[in-house]
ROTIDO-838981 format. One line per 5 residues: number of its first residue (from 1); their letters; for each residue x, y, z of N, C-alpha, C. Coordinates in steps of 0.2 Angstrom, whole numbers, plus 5000, padded with zeros to 4 digits. Layout:
BEGIN
NUM = A = X,Y,Z,X,Y,Z,X,Y,Z ~ ... .
END
This chain:
BEGIN
1 = MGIFY = 5357,5182,5249,5361,5183,5255,5367,5183,5253 ~ 5374,5185,5255,5381,5184,5253,5384,5177,5258 ~ 5388,5176,5255,5393,5170,5259,5395,5173,5264 ~ 5393,5177,5266,5397,5180,5274,5390,5179,5278 ~ 5382,5183,5275,5378,5182,5278,5378,5177,5287 .
6 = DQVKE = 5376,5174,5289,5375,5169,5290,5379,5168,5296 ~ 5388,5172,5295,5392,5170,5298,5392,5178,5305 ~ 5390,5182,5300,5390,5189,5304,5384,5191,5309 ~ 5380,5186,5305,5374,5187,5309,5375,5184,5315 ~ 5376,5176,5315,5376,5174,5322,5383,5176,5329 .
11 = RMIRY = 5388,5179,5323,5392,5183,5329,5389,5186,5331 ~ 5387,5193,5328,5384,5198,5332,5380,5197,5337 ~ 5374,5193,5335,5368,5190,5341,5373,5187,5348 ~ 5378,5184,5346,5380,5179,5351,5387,5184,5353 ~ 5389,5190,5351,5392,5194,5355,5388,5200,5362 .
16 = AKIDT = 5384,5201,5356,5381,5206,5360,5374,5203,5366 ~ 5374,5197,5367,5372,5194,5373,5377,5196,5380 ~ 5383,5197,5377,5388,5195,5384,5387,5204,5386 ~ 5387,5207,5391,5388,5212,5395,5395,5213,5395 ~ 5396,5218,5390,5403,5221,5391,5403,5228,5392 .
21 = QSQNG = 5398,5233,5396,5398,5239,5396,5406,5241,5402 ~ 5406,5244,5399,5410,5250,5401,5407,5254,5409 ~ 5413,5258,5413,5410,5261,5418,5417,5269,5417 ~ 5411,5272,5418,5416,5277,5418,5416,5281,5427 ~ 5425,5284,5430,5426,5286,5433,5428,5278,5440 .
26 = ISKTP = 5428,5274,5434,5435,5269,5438,5441,5270,5438 ~ 5448,5268,5440,5453,5269,5439,5456,5262,5437 ~ 5453,5258,5438,5457,5251,5437,5455,5251,5429 ~ 5460,5244,5425,5459,5242,5421,5458,5236,5419 ~ 5452,5232,5416,5446,5237,5412,5444,5240,5420 .
31 = TTDKQ = 5440,5246,5414,5434,5247,5421,5429,5243,5425 ~ 5428,5237,5421,5422,5232,5421,5425,5226,5421 ~ 5426,5220,5427,5429,5214,5424,5424,5209,5418 ~ 5417,5211,5417,5413,5208,5415,5416,5207,5406 ~ 5420,5212,5407,5423,5214,5399,5428,5209,5396 .
36 = FDLAR = 5433,5204,5401,5437,5199,5401,5431,5193,5396 ~ 5423,5193,5399,5420,5188,5395,5421,5188,5388 ~ 5422,5193,5386,5420,5193,5379,5427,5193,5376 ~ 5432,5196,5381,5440,5194,5379,5441,5186,5377 ~ 5440,5182,5383,5442,5175,5381,5436,5173,5379 .
41 = MLRDE = 5433,5173,5377,5428,5171,5371,5432,5171,5364 ~ 5435,5177,5362,5437,5180,5357,5444,5175,5358 ~ 5449,5178,5363,5453,5172,5363,5453,5164,5361 ~ 5447,5161,5365,5446,5155,5361,5445,5154,5355 ~ 5438,5159,5352,5437,5159,5344,5442,5160,5339 .
46 = LEQIG = 5447,5164,5342,5454,5164,5334,5457,5159,5334 ~ 5460,5156,5342,5463,5150,5341,5459,5143,5337 ~ 5451,5143,5337,5450,5138,5336,5448,5137,5328 ~ 5448,5143,5322,5449,5147,5318,5456,5147,5314 ~ 5461,5145,5319,5469,5144,5318,5473,5151,5315 .
51 = VSDVW = 5469,5157,5318,5473,5163,5318,5479,5162,5325 ~ 5485,5164,5321,5491,5162,5325,5492,5169,5331 ~ 5499,5166,5337,5499,5173,5340,5493,5173,5345 ~ 5489,5171,5346,5485,5173,5349,5484,5174,5356 ~ 5482,5180,5358,5487,5181,5365,5481,5185,5370 .
56 = LDEQN = 5480,5183,5373,5476,5189,5380,5480,5189,5385 ~ 5480,5198,5386,5484,5200,5391,5480,5201,5396 ~ 5479,5196,5402,5474,5195,5406,5476,5201,5411 ~ 5479,5207,5412,5480,5212,5416,5476,5219,5411 ~ 5476,5217,5407,5474,5226,5404,5470,5224,5397 .
61 = CVVYG = 5467,5216,5398,5460,5216,5393,5462,5216,5386 ~ 5466,5215,5383,5467,5217,5376,5471,5208,5374 ~ 5466,5208,5366,5464,5199,5363,5471,5203,5358 ~ 5475,5199,5357,5479,5200,5352,5480,5192,5345 ~ 5479,5194,5339,5483,5188,5336,5483,5191,5331 .
66 = VIPSN = 5487,5185,5327,5489,5187,5319,5488,5182,5313 ~ 5486,5186,5306,5484,5181,5302,5492,5182,5299 ~ 5498,5178,5298,5504,5176,5294,5504,5177,5287 ~ 5508,5181,5284,5508,5181,5274,5509,5176,5275 ~ 5504,5174,5268,5506,5170,5264,5509,5171,5257 .
71 = IEGGM = 5511,5179,5257,5514,5180,5250,5523,5182,5251 ~ 5526,5184,5247,5532,5188,5248,5530,5195,5247 ~ 5532,5199,5251,5533,5206,5250,5524,5209,5252 ~ 5524,5215,5251,5516,5216,5255,5517,5220,5259 ~ 5512,5225,5263,5513,5230,5269,5509,5226,5275 .
76 = PIGYV = 5511,5224,5280,5508,5223,5285,5503,5227,5288 ~ 5496,5226,5289,5492,5230,5290,5489,5227,5296 ~ 5485,5230,5302,5479,5231,5307,5473,5232,5308 ~ 5473,5228,5311,5464,5231,5314,5462,5233,5321 ~ 5460,5236,5324,5456,5239,5332,5451,5238,5330 .
81 = THMDT = 5448,5236,5337,5441,5238,5338,5443,5235,5345 ~ 5436,5239,5349,5434,5240,5355,5429,5232,5358 ~ 5429,5231,5363,5426,5229,5366,5419,5229,5369 ~ 5420,5235,5376,5415,5235,5378,5411,5242,5374 ~ 5403,5243,5377,5399,5245,5376,5399,5251,5380 .
86 = APDAS = 5393,5258,5378,5393,5263,5382,5390,5262,5390 ~ 5392,5266,5394,5388,5265,5399,5379,5269,5399 ~ 5378,5273,5394,5374,5277,5394,5365,5273,5393 ~ 5367,5266,5391,5361,5263,5390,5363,5256,5395 ~ 5360,5252,5397,5358,5245,5400,5362,5239,5394 .
91 = GTDVR = 5367,5237,5396,5370,5232,5392,5369,5226,5396 ~ 5363,5224,5400,5362,5218,5405,5356,5216,5401 ~ 5355,5209,5399,5351,5205,5397,5351,5208,5390 ~ 5353,5208,5384,5352,5211,5380,5350,5204,5375 ~ 5345,5206,5372,5339,5203,5368,5339,5203,5360 .
96 = PWVVK = 5344,5202,5358,5344,5205,5351,5337,5200,5346 ~ 5335,5201,5341,5332,5200,5335,5333,5201,5330 ~ 5331,5197,5324,5332,5201,5317,5324,5202,5313 ~ 5324,5208,5311,5318,5210,5308,5320,5208,5301 ~ 5318,5203,5298,5318,5202,5289,5315,5207,5285 .
101 = NYDGG = 5319,5208,5280,5317,5210,5274,5310,5217,5278 ~ 5315,5222,5281,5313,5230,5283,5308,5230,5280 ~ 5303,5232,5278,5295,5238,5274,5297,5242,5276 ~ 5298,5246,5279,5300,5255,5280,5295,5256,5284 ~ 5290,5252,5288,5286,5256,5294,5291,5257,5300 .
106 = PIVLN = 5282,5255,5306,5287,5256,5313,5290,5248,5313 ~ 5294,5246,5317,5296,5243,5319,5294,5240,5329 ~ 5290,5238,5331,5288,5235,5336,5293,5233,5340 ~ 5297,5236,5343,5303,5232,5347,5300,5229,5354 ~ 5295,5232,5359,5294,5228,5363,5286,5229,5364 .
111 = KEKNI = 5283,5224,5362,5274,5225,5363,5269,5226,5368 ~ 5273,5223,5374,5271,5223,5379,5272,5229,5384 ~ 5276,5233,5383,5282,5239,5383,5279,5246,5379 ~ 5275,5244,5375,5276,5248,5369,5280,5253,5365 ~ 5285,5250,5366,5292,5254,5363,5292,5252,5354 .
116 = VMTPE = 5290,5255,5352,5290,5257,5346,5295,5261,5342 ~ 5302,5258,5337,5304,5262,5332,5300,5266,5326 ~ 5302,5273,5324,5297,5272,5319,5302,5278,5314 ~ 5301,5278,5308,5306,5281,5301,5304,5288,5303 ~ 5299,5291,5307,5300,5298,5311,5303,5299,5313 .
121 = EFPNL = 5306,5296,5316,5308,5298,5322,5316,5296,5318 ~ 5319,5293,5318,5324,5290,5316,5324,5287,5308 ~ 5325,5294,5304,5325,5292,5296,5329,5289,5293 ~ 5337,5287,5295,5338,5282,5293,5335,5275,5292 ~ 5332,5274,5296,5328,5268,5293,5327,5267,5288 .
126 = TMYIG = 5326,5272,5283,5322,5270,5274,5327,5270,5271 ~ 5334,5269,5275,5341,5270,5269,5342,5261,5270 ~ 5336,5257,5273,5339,5250,5274,5333,5245,5269 ~ 5325,5248,5270,5322,5245,5266,5325,5239,5262 ~ 5321,5233,5265,5323,5227,5261,5327,5222,5264 .
131 = QDLIC = 5332,5226,5268,5337,5223,5273,5336,5221,5280 ~ 5339,5215,5282,5337,5212,5289,5341,5216,5295 ~ 5338,5218,5300,5340,5225,5303,5339,5219,5311 ~ 5347,5218,5317,5346,5216,5322,5347,5221,5326 ~ 5340,5221,5331,5336,5226,5334,5337,5221,5340 .
136 = TDGTT = 5336,5228,5345,5336,5226,5353,5328,5224,5355 ~ 5324,5223,5362,5319,5223,5362,5316,5228,5366 ~ 5322,5235,5366,5319,5241,5367,5319,5243,5377 ~ 5324,5239,5379,5325,5239,5386,5333,5241,5387 ~ 5338,5238,5381,5344,5239,5385,5346,5241,5378 .
141 = LLGGD = 5354,5243,5377,5356,5246,5370,5360,5237,5365 ~ 5362,5239,5360,5362,5232,5356,5370,5231,5357 ~ 5373,5233,5358,5381,5234,5357,5385,5236,5351 ~ 5381,5237,5345,5385,5235,5338,5390,5239,5336 ~ 5392,5244,5344,5396,5249,5342,5401,5247,5350 .
146 = DKASI = 5404,5242,5346,5408,5240,5340,5407,5231,5341 ~ 5402,5229,5341,5403,5222,5341,5400,5222,5333 ~ 5397,5223,5330,5397,5225,5323,5402,5224,5319 ~ 5407,5227,5322,5417,5227,5319,5419,5220,5321 ~ 5419,5220,5328,5421,5212,5329,5418,5206,5324 .
151 = SSVMT = 5412,5207,5324,5407,5202,5320,5411,5203,5313 ~ 5413,5208,5308,5417,5208,5304,5423,5206,5303 ~ 5427,5209,5308,5433,5205,5306,5437,5200,5310 ~ 5431,5197,5313,5433,5190,5315,5431,5185,5309 ~ 5425,5188,5305,5425,5185,5300,5429,5185,5295 .
156 = MAEYY = 5430,5188,5293,5437,5192,5290,5444,5187,5291 ~ 5444,5183,5298,5449,5180,5299,5448,5174,5297 ~ 5441,5172,5299,5439,5165,5296,5441,5164,5292 ~ 5439,5169,5284,5437,5168,5277,5447,5164,5275 ~ 5452,5171,5277,5456,5168,5275,5464,5163,5281 .
161 = TSHPE = 5460,5161,5285,5462,5151,5289,5459,5146,5287 ~ 5453,5149,5281,5449,5142,5279,5451,5144,5270 ~ 5454,5149,5270,5455,5148,5261,5462,5151,5262 ~ 5466,5147,5262,5474,5148,5262,5475,5149,5255 ~ 5473,5149,5249,5475,5150,5244,5474,5158,5241 .
166 = VRHGT = 5470,5159,5247,5470,5168,5244,5475,5172,5248 ~ 5477,5176,5243,5482,5179,5244,5482,5185,5248 ~ 5487,5188,5254,5485,5192,5259,5491,5193,5263 ~ 5494,5198,5263,5500,5199,5269,5499,5199,5277 ~ 5503,5200,5279,5504,5200,5289,5498,5202,5290 .
171 = IALAF = 5494,5201,5292,5486,5207,5297,5485,5205,5304 ~ 5488,5210,5307,5487,5210,5316,5481,5211,5317 ~ 5479,5208,5323,5471,5211,5324,5472,5213,5331 ~ 5467,5216,5336,5470,5218,5344,5461,5221,5345 ~ 5460,5218,5351,5453,5219,5351,5454,5222,5361 .
176 = TPDEE = 5450,5228,5361,5454,5231,5367,5448,5232,5370 ~ 5448,5237,5379,5441,5236,5384,5441,5245,5384 ~ 5439,5248,5386,5436,5256,5389,5436,5259,5385 ~ 5434,5259,5378,5435,5262,5372,5429,5269,5373 ~ 5423,5265,5377,5419,5270,5377,5418,5276,5384 .
181 = VGGLA = 5424,5272,5389,5426,5279,5394,5432,5281,5392 ~ 5434,5282,5387,5441,5286,5386,5447,5281,5387 ~ 5448,5275,5386,5453,5271,5387,5457,5273,5381 ~ 5453,5271,5376,5458,5275,5370,5463,5270,5368 ~ 5463,5263,5371,5466,5258,5368,5474,5261,5371 .
186 = KDLDL = 5474,5264,5376,5481,5266,5381,5486,5260,5384 ~ 5483,5254,5382,5488,5248,5384,5488,5241,5379 ~ 5487,5244,5373,5489,5242,5365,5494,5239,5365 ~ 5497,5235,5366,5506,5234,5368,5510,5235,5358 ~ 5512,5240,5356,5512,5243,5349,5521,5237,5349 .
191 = DRFAA = 5524,5235,5353,5530,5230,5349,5526,5222,5350 ~ 5521,5221,5352,5518,5215,5352,5512,5216,5346 ~ 5508,5221,5343,5504,5221,5338,5509,5223,5332 ~ 5508,5218,5326,5513,5214,5320,5509,5220,5314 ~ 5510,5227,5315,5509,5230,5309,5509,5238,5313 .
196 = KIAYT = 5512,5242,5308,5515,5248,5310,5511,5254,5307 ~ 5505,5251,5302,5498,5254,5302,5491,5250,5305 ~ 5486,5255,5304,5480,5250,5305,5474,5256,5305 ~ 5469,5251,5305,5460,5254,5305,5456,5253,5311 ~ 5456,5259,5311,5450,5255,5319,5444,5256,5314 .
201 = LDGDH = 5437,5250,5319,5431,5251,5314,5424,5253,5318 ~ 5423,5261,5319,5420,5261,5325,5416,5268,5323 ~ 5409,5266,5321,5407,5273,5318,5399,5270,5313 ~ 5394,5274,5313,5389,5273,5311,5388,5274,5302 ~ 5387,5274,5300,5383,5275,5293,5386,5271,5290 .
206 = LGYYE = 5386,5265,5284,5392,5262,5281,5394,5264,5277 ~ 5399,5264,5275,5405,5268,5269,5407,5274,5271 ~ 5406,5277,5277,5408,5282,5278,5416,5280,5280 ~ 5420,5288,5280,5427,5282,5285,5429,5291,5287 ~ 5433,5290,5293,5435,5295,5296,5443,5296,5297 .
211 = YETFN = 5445,5302,5293,5453,5303,5296,5455,5310,5301 ~ 5447,5312,5302,5449,5321,5307,5445,5318,5313 ~ 5447,5318,5317,5444,5319,5325,5445,5326,5329 ~ 5441,5328,5332,5442,5332,5336,5449,5332,5340 ~ 5453,5337,5344,5456,5336,5350,5452,5339,5356 .
216 = ASWAT = 5453,5336,5361,5449,5335,5366,5454,5336,5372 ~ 5449,5339,5377,5451,5342,5383,5446,5341,5388 ~ 5450,5341,5394,5444,5339,5400,5447,5343,5405 ~ 5440,5349,5408,5446,5356,5411,5440,5356,5419 ~ 5445,5356,5424,5442,5356,5430,5443,5362,5435 .
221 = VKIKG = 5440,5365,5436,5437,5371,5437,5435,5369,5446 ~ 5437,5374,5451,5439,5374,5458,5439,5382,5460 ~ 5432,5381,5465,5432,5390,5465,5430,5387,5478 ~ 5437,5391,5477,5435,5394,5485,5432,5400,5487 ~ 5427,5397,5491,5422,5405,5493,5423,5403,5500 .
226 = RSVHT = 5419,5409,5504,5421,5413,5510,5414,5413,5512 ~ 5412,5408,5515,5405,5408,5522,5405,5412,5529 ~ 5402,5417,5527,5400,5420,5535,5390,5419,5536 ~ 5389,5421,5542,5382,5423,5542,5380,5426,5537 ~ 5372,5425,5536,5370,5431,5532,5368,5436,5535 .
231 = GTAKG = 5366,5438,5539,5365,5443,5543,5371,5448,5542 ~ 5379,5445,5543,5384,5449,5544,5387,5448,5537 ~ 5386,5449,5532,5389,5443,5525,5389,5452,5522 ~ 5387,5457,5522,5389,5461,5518,5396,5465,5518 ~ 5401,5463,5513,5408,5464,5508,5411,5460,5512 .
236 = IMINS = 5409,5454,5516,5413,5448,5518,5415,5440,5514 ~ 5407,5441,5510,5405,5433,5509,5407,5436,5501 ~ 5409,5428,5501,5410,5426,5495,5406,5420,5493 ~ 5401,5419,5488,5398,5414,5489,5401,5411,5482 ~ 5403,5404,5483,5405,5400,5475,5403,5400,5470 .
241 = VDVAN = 5394,5397,5474,5392,5396,5468,5390,5402,5462 ~ 5391,5407,5467,5389,5414,5462,5395,5414,5457 ~ 5402,5413,5459,5405,5414,5455,5406,5409,5451 ~ 5403,5402,5451,5403,5397,5446,5399,5401,5443 ~ 5395,5402,5443,5388,5405,5439,5393,5410,5435 .
246 = EFMSA = 5397,5417,5436,5400,5420,5431,5406,5416,5429 ~ 5408,5413,5430,5413,5407,5425,5408,5405,5420 ~ 5404,5401,5421,5400,5398,5418,5396,5404,5411 ~ 5394,5411,5414,5392,5415,5411,5394,5417,5406 ~ 5401,5417,5407,5408,5419,5402,5407,5416,5398 .
251 = LPPFE = 5407,5410,5395,5408,5406,5392,5403,5408,5384 ~ 5404,5406,5379,5401,5408,5372,5396,5406,5373 ~ 5389,5408,5372,5382,5406,5373,5380,5402,5370 ~ 5382,5403,5364,5382,5397,5357,5383,5392,5354 ~ 5393,5392,5357,5398,5388,5357,5395,5379,5359 .
256 = KPQYT = 5390,5377,5360,5387,5372,5364,5388,5366,5360 ~ 5387,5360,5361,5386,5356,5356,5380,5355,5354 ~ 5376,5358,5357,5366,5360,5353,5368,5364,5349 ~ 5371,5366,5349,5371,5373,5342,5376,5372,5338 ~ 5383,5369,5337,5387,5367,5332,5385,5361,5328 .
261 = DDREG = 5390,5360,5324,5391,5353,5320,5394,5355,5315 ~ 5396,5349,5310,5402,5350,5306,5408,5350,5311 ~ 5415,5356,5307,5418,5357,5311,5417,5363,5317 ~ 5413,5363,5317,5413,5369,5325,5415,5365,5331 ~ 5418,5369,5335,5420,5366,5342,5417,5370,5349 .
266 = FFHLI = 5418,5367,5352,5411,5370,5358,5416,5367,5365 ~ 5411,5370,5368,5414,5370,5377,5408,5369,5379 ~ 5407,5361,5384,5400,5357,5387,5403,5357,5393 ~ 5397,5361,5397,5396,5358,5404,5395,5352,5404 ~ 5400,5347,5410,5398,5340,5411,5395,5342,5417 .
271 = SVKGS = 5397,5345,5422,5393,5343,5430,5395,5349,5431 ~ 5390,5354,5436,5390,5359,5442,5389,5355,5447 ~ 5391,5358,5454,5390,5356,5462,5394,5362,5465 ~ 5389,5364,5473,5394,5367,5476,5390,5368,5483 ~ 5391,5373,5485,5392,5378,5491,5391,5383,5493 .
276 = CEEAE = 5390,5388,5498,5395,5393,5499,5406,5393,5497 ~ 5405,5389,5502,5413,5386,5503,5417,5384,5496 ~ 5414,5380,5493,5415,5378,5488,5412,5377,5480 ~ 5413,5376,5476,5410,5374,5469,5415,5371,5466 ~ 5414,5366,5461,5419,5365,5456,5412,5362,5450 .
281 = IQLIV = 5415,5364,5442,5413,5365,5437,5419,5361,5434 ~ 5415,5353,5430,5420,5349,5426,5416,5350,5418 ~ 5421,5353,5413,5419,5355,5407,5423,5350,5403 ~ 5422,5349,5397,5425,5347,5392,5427,5352,5385 ~ 5431,5353,5381,5434,5356,5375,5434,5354,5369 .
286 = RDHDA = 5432,5355,5365,5433,5352,5358,5433,5358,5355 ~ 5438,5353,5347,5438,5358,5342,5443,5352,5339 ~ 5440,5354,5330,5446,5352,5326,5452,5354,5323 ~ 5451,5362,5324,5456,5365,5322,5462,5364,5329 ~ 5468,5365,5329,5473,5365,5332,5472,5372,5336 .
291 = VQFAN = 5472,5375,5331,5475,5382,5331,5470,5385,5338 ~ 5461,5384,5335,5457,5384,5339,5457,5380,5344 ~ 5459,5377,5343,5459,5373,5352,5462,5375,5358 ~ 5469,5377,5356,5472,5382,5360,5470,5385,5363 ~ 5465,5390,5357,5462,5396,5360,5456,5395,5364 .
296 = REHYL = 5454,5390,5363,5448,5389,5368,5451,5388,5376 ~ 5454,5384,5376,5460,5382,5381,5460,5388,5386 ~ 5465,5392,5380,5467,5399,5382,5461,5401,5386 ~ 5457,5403,5383,5450,5406,5385,5449,5405,5392 ~ 5448,5399,5393,5448,5397,5399,5454,5399,5405 .
301 = ELITE = 5460,5401,5405,5462,5404,5410,5461,5409,5408 ~ 5458,5413,5403,5456,5421,5404,5453,5422,5410 ~ 5446,5419,5408,5441,5420,5413,5442,5417,5421 ~ 5448,5412,5422,5448,5411,5428,5455,5418,5430 ~ 5459,5420,5426,5464,5426,5428,5460,5432,5427 .
306 = ELNRK = 5453,5434,5425,5450,5437,5428,5445,5438,5434 ~ 5442,5433,5437,5440,5432,5440,5445,5433,5447 ~ 5453,5429,5449,5456,5431,5453,5456,5438,5453 ~ 5456,5442,5446,5459,5447,5450,5452,5453,5452 ~ 5444,5450,5450,5439,5451,5453,5439,5451,5460 .
311 = YPAGT = 5441,5443,5464,5440,5441,5470,5448,5438,5472 ~ 5449,5436,5478,5456,5438,5482,5459,5431,5477 ~ 5468,5431,5475,5471,5428,5472,5470,5422,5474 ~ 5467,5415,5471,5469,5408,5471,5459,5407,5473 ~ 5455,5411,5471,5448,5410,5473,5447,5405,5467 .
316 = VTLSI = 5450,5405,5462,5448,5401,5455,5454,5398,5454 ~ 5453,5389,5454,5459,5386,5451,5455,5382,5443 ~ 5461,5382,5439,5460,5378,5435,5464,5374,5432 ~ 5463,5367,5430,5468,5362,5429,5465,5358,5422 ~ 5467,5358,5415,5467,5355,5409,5471,5350,5407 .
321 = QEQYR = 5466,5345,5407,5472,5339,5405,5467,5335,5398 ~ 5473,5334,5394,5471,5333,5387,5469,5326,5388 ~ 5462,5325,5384,5461,5318,5382,5463,5315,5375 ~ 5461,5317,5370,5466,5318,5363,5468,5322,5360 ~ 5471,5319,5354,5472,5326,5348,5468,5322,5342 .
326 = SMKEV = 5467,5327,5335,5466,5325,5329,5469,5320,5328 ~ 5469,5314,5325,5472,5310,5320,5475,5312,5314 ~ 5473,5318,5311,5474,5324,5305,5480,5324,5304 ~ 5483,5325,5309,5493,5329,5310,5497,5322,5308 ~ 5493,5316,5310,5497,5310,5308,5497,5307,5304 .
331 = IDTVP = 5491,5308,5301,5486,5304,5295,5489,5307,5290 ~ 5489,5313,5289,5494,5320,5285,5498,5316,5281 ~ 5504,5312,5287,5510,5309,5283,5509,5302,5280 ~ 5503,5299,5281,5504,5293,5277,5498,5292,5272 ~ 5495,5299,5270,5488,5299,5265,5489,5291,5260 .
336 = FMVDY = 5492,5289,5258,5488,5281,5254,5485,5277,5258 ~ 5484,5277,5264,5482,5276,5271,5471,5276,5267 ~ 5471,5283,5268,5465,5285,5267,5465,5285,5258 ~ 5467,5284,5255,5467,5284,5248,5464,5276,5246 ~ 5470,5269,5248,5465,5263,5248,5460,5264,5252 .
341 = LCQAI = 5459,5265,5259,5454,5264,5260,5446,5267,5256 ~ 5446,5273,5252,5442,5275,5247,5443,5270,5242 ~ 5448,5268,5240,5447,5263,5235,5443,5258,5235 ~ 5446,5254,5241,5441,5248,5244,5435,5248,5246 ~ 5433,5254,5247,5424,5255,5248,5421,5257,5242 .
346 = SDCGL = 5426,5260,5236,5423,5260,5230,5421,5255,5227 ~ 5430,5252,5227,5428,5246,5225,5422,5239,5225 ~ 5419,5241,5230,5414,5236,5233,5410,5239,5233 ~ 5407,5246,5229,5402,5246,5226,5399,5253,5229 ~ 5400,5254,5235,5398,5259,5240,5402,5266,5236 .
351 = EPKSI = 5399,5274,5238,5403,5279,5238,5406,5282,5246 ~ 5414,5282,5244,5414,5283,5252,5414,5289,5254 ~ 5412,5292,5259,5409,5298,5260,5414,5299,5268 ~ 5418,5306,5268,5422,5306,5275,5418,5311,5278 ~ 5418,5310,5285,5416,5317,5289,5422,5318,5294 .
356 = AFRGG = 5423,5325,5296,5426,5328,5300,5422,5323,5309 ~ 5425,5320,5311,5422,5316,5316,5421,5319,5324 ~ 5415,5321,5327,5413,5325,5331,5415,5318,5339 ~ 5422,5316,5338,5423,5316,5345,5427,5309,5343 ~ 5431,5306,5347,5437,5303,5347,5434,5295,5347 .
361 = TDGSA = 5444,5292,5345,5443,5286,5341,5447,5281,5345 ~ 5449,5277,5346,5456,5272,5349,5461,5276,5343 ~ 5459,5276,5337,5464,5280,5334,5466,5286,5335 ~ 5461,5289,5337,5467,5296,5340,5471,5294,5344 ~ 5470,5292,5348,5475,5290,5352,5481,5288,5350 .
366 = LSQRG = 5481,5281,5346,5486,5277,5343,5489,5279,5339 ~ 5486,5287,5335,5489,5288,5330,5494,5292,5333 ~ 5494,5295,5340,5497,5301,5340,5505,5297,5345 ~ 5503,5288,5346,5508,5287,5348,5513,5283,5344 ~ 5510,5282,5335,5515,5281,5330,5511,5274,5328 .
371 = LPCPN = 5506,5272,5328,5503,5270,5326,5496,5273,5321 ~ 5497,5277,5314,5492,5280,5310,5487,5274,5311 ~ 5481,5279,5313,5474,5274,5315,5468,5277,5310 ~ 5466,5278,5301,5459,5281,5301,5454,5275,5303 ~ 5448,5277,5303,5442,5274,5305,5437,5273,5300 .
376 = LSAGY = 5435,5266,5300,5431,5265,5294,5423,5262,5298 ~ 5419,5265,5295,5412,5261,5299,5411,5256,5300 ~ 5408,5255,5305,5404,5247,5307,5400,5247,5305 ~ 5395,5252,5305,5387,5251,5299,5382,5249,5304 ~ 5384,5254,5313,5378,5252,5314,5374,5259,5315 .
381 = ENAHG = 5367,5259,5317,5364,5266,5318,5362,5266,5326 ~ 5362,5272,5328,5358,5275,5334,5360,5272,5340 ~ 5367,5272,5340,5372,5271,5345,5371,5272,5350 ~ 5372,5268,5357,5371,5270,5366,5366,5271,5368 ~ 5359,5266,5362,5353,5268,5367,5348,5262,5363 .
386 = RFEYV = 5343,5265,5367,5336,5258,5365,5334,5255,5359 ~ 5338,5259,5354,5334,5259,5347,5340,5258,5343 ~ 5347,5256,5347,5351,5254,5341,5350,5249,5336 ~ 5351,5250,5330,5350,5242,5328,5356,5241,5323 ~ 5358,5236,5318,5362,5234,5313,5362,5229,5310 .
391 = PIQSM = 5361,5233,5303,5359,5229,5296,5363,5223,5296 ~ 5362,5218,5294,5365,5214,5292,5368,5214,5285 ~ 5366,5216,5280,5371,5218,5275,5374,5223,5276 ~ 5376,5226,5279,5382,5231,5281,5386,5228,5284 ~ 5386,5223,5288,5393,5219,5293,5395,5213,5287 .
396 = EKNVD = 5391,5211,5281,5391,5209,5276,5397,5215,5272 ~ 5394,5219,5273,5399,5223,5267,5406,5225,5270 ~ 5405,5226,5276,5411,5228,5277,5418,5222,5276 ~ 5416,5216,5278,5417,5211,5276,5423,5212,5269 ~ 5418,5213,5262,5420,5212,5259,5424,5221,5257 .
401 = ILLRL = 5426,5226,5258,5428,5232,5262,5434,5227,5263 ~ 5437,5225,5269,5442,5221,5273,5444,5219,5270 ~ 5442,5216,5265,5447,5210,5259,5450,5212,5255 ~ 5445,5218,5252,5447,5221,5246,5455,5226,5248 ~ 5453,5227,5254,5458,5234,5260,5467,5228,5258 .
406 = NELYA = 5464,5223,5262,5470,5219,5263,5473,5218,5255 ~ 5467,5216,5249,5472,5213,5243,5476,5220,5241 ~ 5476,5225,5242,5478,5231,5238,5483,5233,5243 ~ 5486,5230,5249,5491,5230,5252,5495,5225,5252 ~ 5494,5222,5250,5498,5214,5247,5500,5215,5239 .
411 = NL = 5498,5219,5236,5501,5221,5231,5506,5227,5230 ~ 5507,5229,5238,5512,5234,5238,5522,5229,5239 .
END
C-alpha cells in the first residue's frame, strides 16, 4: 500500500454514500438540492485541512479553495471536478465495499439478488488483478464519476497543507454541480478561480488523458400537421407523425452512436412523440471535426427545407442549440499543458494514452470561456451503472500524477 491508500479509500467510500444525483430537465441551479450535502462537506473539510480562501457559493453550489504558493515564480494551476452523479442509475443508499486483492474471477456484488460482475461481461476487470476495488452492492451506481477525482484532489490538498516543506506554486481548486446533465461548470467564477489554466479529472482508464472532445448541439424538430376525419382525409390530411418519420428516414442510417467510434460523428435520436396534429423530435448532433459538425447541422436544415417544399411552408421548424465545442481549438494554443501532463503521467510509471473523447467535459465549456482545461482520467470503470467500480490504486496513482504535475509547473 502506498502512503495515500487509506486516505483515498476513506474519502471515496465517504463521498460515495452521499446522494448527489443531478436531474435532467430542471432549470434551477443546482438541479438537485442534495448536491449541497457534498458541497458543504467539502467546504468544511477544506477548511479543516488548512486550505485557504475556501468559499461555497450558496446560490450556484460551487466550492472554491486555494493552496497558496510557497515559492517565488512558478505558474498557478487549477483543478476542477464535479460533485454530481449521473441520473442513469440510482444514487440513493449507495453501499460501497472493497474487494481486496482481486483474483480475476467473478465478483458477487449482491448474493441475495444474484447480481454478479464477471470479466467475461466486463473484460477491463482483468487489468486490475491483485488490486483492491471499491464496488457497489449491484443496486446503485458508485459515483466514482467523479468522486474518485474528488478523493484524489482532496488527498493532494491535504498532502501540501501537512507538508509545507514541499515546493509548489499556487493551486486553485473548484468543485462544481450538474456536469452529468450539461451544467458544464457554467457558474464557475473565473475571476474568483485563482488560476488561468486548469485540468479536469473526469474519465475512465488510468493514465488516459483527453484534449479533444466532441462539438455538440441539441436539435428540436417541431411538425405541424392537419387533422380531419379519416373518411374525408384524401388530399387534405397531413399526418405529422408521417412527416416525422420522413425526417428521421432522411438521416444517414449508419451515422448513429451504435455504428460509430473513434473520431466518427453521429446523429442520435433522443425522443419522438406526436399525434396527427403535432409531432416533435429531439436529437443530438456530435462530431470532433468542426467542419463536419457544421455540415451535420446544415444537413438538418436541408431536410427541413425539403419537407417544407413538399408540404405547406412552416410544416416543419428546426431549432439548434449549441451545447459545447471541442476543447482542442483552445488547447492547441497552450500545447505545454498536454506536454506537462504526459510527462507527469510518464514520470509516475504509466504510458500516457490519449483518445478523442466521445463526449464532453466541464473543460469543453471552460476552455471556450478562456480557461484551458485538458482532462486527466479519474481511473473509475463502468461509470453510470450498477457495475461501476474504482481501483483504490488508481486513485493513489492519480495523487502521484497531480503532485508531479504541480512540481513541473512550480519549476517554470
